[in-house]
N, C-alpha and C positions, 0 to 999 in steps of 0.2 A: 701331296697334301701339305698345306701351309697352315700355320697358326698365327692369329693376330689377336692383340689385346686391346682393351679400351680403358677408360679412366676408372671403371668400376672393378677392374681386375679380372673380368670374364674373358675367356678365350674362345675364338671361333675357329673351328676346323673347316678348311676349304678343300673341296674335292675336285672331280673332273677326270679321274682315272679309274681303272678297274682294279689295279694292284699298286700297292705303295711299298717303298723301302727297297726296291730292286730297280735302280735306274738304268742298268746295263742289260741290253738284249743281245742274245747270241743266236745267230742263224746256224743251224746244225745240218751237216750232211746226213743222209739216211744210210746208216751203217750198222753192223752187228758185232764188230770186233770188240774186245774188252777195252774199257776206258778206265785205266788204273789211276790212282791218285797222282795228280800232276797233269793228267790229260785235261784238255780244255772242256771236254764233254763230261767230266766227273765233277758234279756240283760241289763236292767236298774240297776240290782244288782251291776254291776261291774263299778268301777271308771276308767276303761280302756276298749278299744274296744276288742272284742273277736270274734273268728270265730266258728260257729256251724255247725255240721253235724249230722243229725238224722240217726241212724242205723236202717234200715227197718227190721221189725220182732223182734226187741229187746224190747219186752214189759216188763213192770215191773214184771208181773207174771213170765214170762219166765226167766228173769235174777235173780230175788230174790228167787222165790219159786222153780225154776227148774234148778238152777245152771248154767244158761246161756249156756246150752248144745248146741253145734253146731254153736255157734255165733262167735267164735274167728276169723275165716276168714273174717267175715263181719266187725268186729271191726278193724282188720288190714287194710282192704281195705279202710275203711272210714278214718282211721288215715292217710294213705298215700295220700288220696285225700286232706285232710286238709293241709298236709305238702306241697303238690303241689300248693296249693292256697297261701301259705305264712306262715303257722304256724311254729314256731320255738320250740314249746313244746306242748305236748298233755296231756289232762286230760279227765276224764269222769264224767258223772252226775249220777253215782250210786256207792256207796261205796262197793257194793258186787262184783264189777268188779276188786277188789283186786285179785280175782282168776286169772286174766289175766296179772297181773303186769309184771311178768318175760317174758311172751311170747310177750307182746306188746313192752317192752323195747328192746327185741332181734330183733323184726321185724321192728321197726321204728327208723330211724337214727336221733332222737331228744330226749331230756329228756321226760320222761313219768311219770306221777303221777296219778294213777288210783283211789285212795280212800283216803278219810279223815282219815281212820284208820291208814294210814302211819304216822300220827302224834303221835300215842300212845307212841312209844319209846322216841321221842323228849320230849313230855310233862312229861313222867316219870322221865327223867333226871333232870327236874326242881324241882321236889317235895322233901320234907323231906324224910328221909330214911324210916320212918314208914308209909308213905302214898303211894297210888298207883292210877293209872288211872282206871276209869270206862267208859264203853261204853253204849250209848243209841242208839238203832237201830230200824229200822222199824219192823224187825222180828227177835227176838232172836232165835227162833227155827230154822231159816234158816241160821243163821250165823255160819258156820261150822269151825272146826279147819283148813280146807284148806283155807278159807277166811282169817283167822287170820294169818296163816303162810305166805300167799301171801303178807300181809302188814307188816310183821315183828312184829306182836303183840304176846306177851306171851299167851299161851293157857289157863292160869288160870286167865286171866283178867275178872273181873265181867262185866256182860252184862245184860241189861234190854231192852225189846222191847215194841212196842205200839200195838201189835196184839190184846190185850184185851181191847183196848180203844173203844170209840164210833165213831170216825170220821177219824183220820189220816190214819190208816192202811186200813180201808174200802175204802176210796177214792183212795188211791194210788195203792193198790194191789187188794183188794177184788172186788169192783164194778167198779173201774176206771170211776168215775163220772165226769161230766162236771162242777159241782159246788161243793163247799166245805164250810162248816161252819168253818171259820178261828178260832173263839174263842174255839170251841170244839177241833179242831186240835191242837191248842196251849196247851190246857189243857191235852190232851193225852200225849204230849211230856213231859210236866212238871210232870205229874203223874208218868211216867216211870222213870224219873230222881229221883224223891223223893223216889220211891220204891227201886231204886238201892242204894241210899245213906242209906236208913233205913236198908237195908239188909247187907250193907257193910260199916260200920262206918269209915273204914280206907281209904275210897276214898278221894283223895285230889284234883282231877280235873276230868272233864268229857269231853269225845270226842263224838260228835254227828256223827254217821256213815252216816246218810241219807242226801243227798244233798238238800232235801226239808225242812230240819230242821233249817237252819240259821235264818229264820224269827222269830223263837221262842227261839233262844239262849239267848237273854237278859232276857227273862222270866225264863228260866231255871237257869241262874246265880242268878237272884234275889231270886228265891225260895230256892235254895240250898246254896247260899253263896260261891260257888266254882267257880274257873276259868272254862270257857267253851270254847272248841275249836271245829271248824267245817270245812266244805269245804271252807267257805269264808276265814277263817284265813289261811288255808293252801295255797289256790290259790293266795291270796294276797302276801304271802311269795314267792311262786313259780314265780309269775310274776315279783316281785322285782329283781330277778336274771336275768330275760330277759331284763329288762329295768331299771337298777339302777338309782336312783335319782341323778341328776347333782346338785352339790352344788357350789355356787359362780360362 
C-alpha cells in the first residue's frame, strides 16, 4: 500500500495486495518439532512481521535426506501464493533448499534467498587471506556438491554435521519428536562447530546452514571465538533492503 498527496493535502491509499506490512514471505517445511525463539519458524524471532506458508509434504526427511525430490512445483506454487498475499521477497526455512535457488528465482517475480549458505561467499570476502569459512549443518553426509553449487559455495569448504549428536539431528530428522531437550540440542551444535575448527584450524568464521540453529549461534561463537552467521543474520540483511531504515 502506498500513500500519495495532492495540493489540497488529501492522501490516497493505493492497494493491490491482500496483506500489508509484511513484505517477507517464508516457505516452511511441514514439521512438528518445537520451534523455540530464534528458530526461523517462530514468528517471535523476527523484529518485523513475516508471512508463512507451509508446503504440504515437504518433511525434513524428504528435503534433507532425499534431496527434495518432486517438491519443486509445490514450492513454486506456495511462493506464488505468498506473493499474491503481499510478499515482496521469498525465503525458505531449510538451507538444503539451495537446490532450488535458481529455479525459484526464475519462477517467482520477486527476490529469492533460499539458504543461509548463500552467505558463505560474502563472509569469505571479509576474512584475512589465510582464513576461510566453515559450515555447520544438520547433516554433513546429505549436503552434496549440488547444494553447495546452488548457494555459490566453493566445493572444498569444510563442513561438519550434527548427525552423530544425541538430540538435534534425532529430533529434527530422525524421530521428528514433539519435544526437544534444548540443552542437548545446543551442545550438539557446539560440538559440531568445535570438531570443525579442530580439524580445520584455518577457519576464520562459521556459517550455520540449518534454520533451527540460530538459538545456538551465540553459544557457538562463545565456544569457538569466531564470527558466526546464520539465517537470522542473512534475513535481517535481506529484509533491510525491502524496508530501509528512515533516518531523520
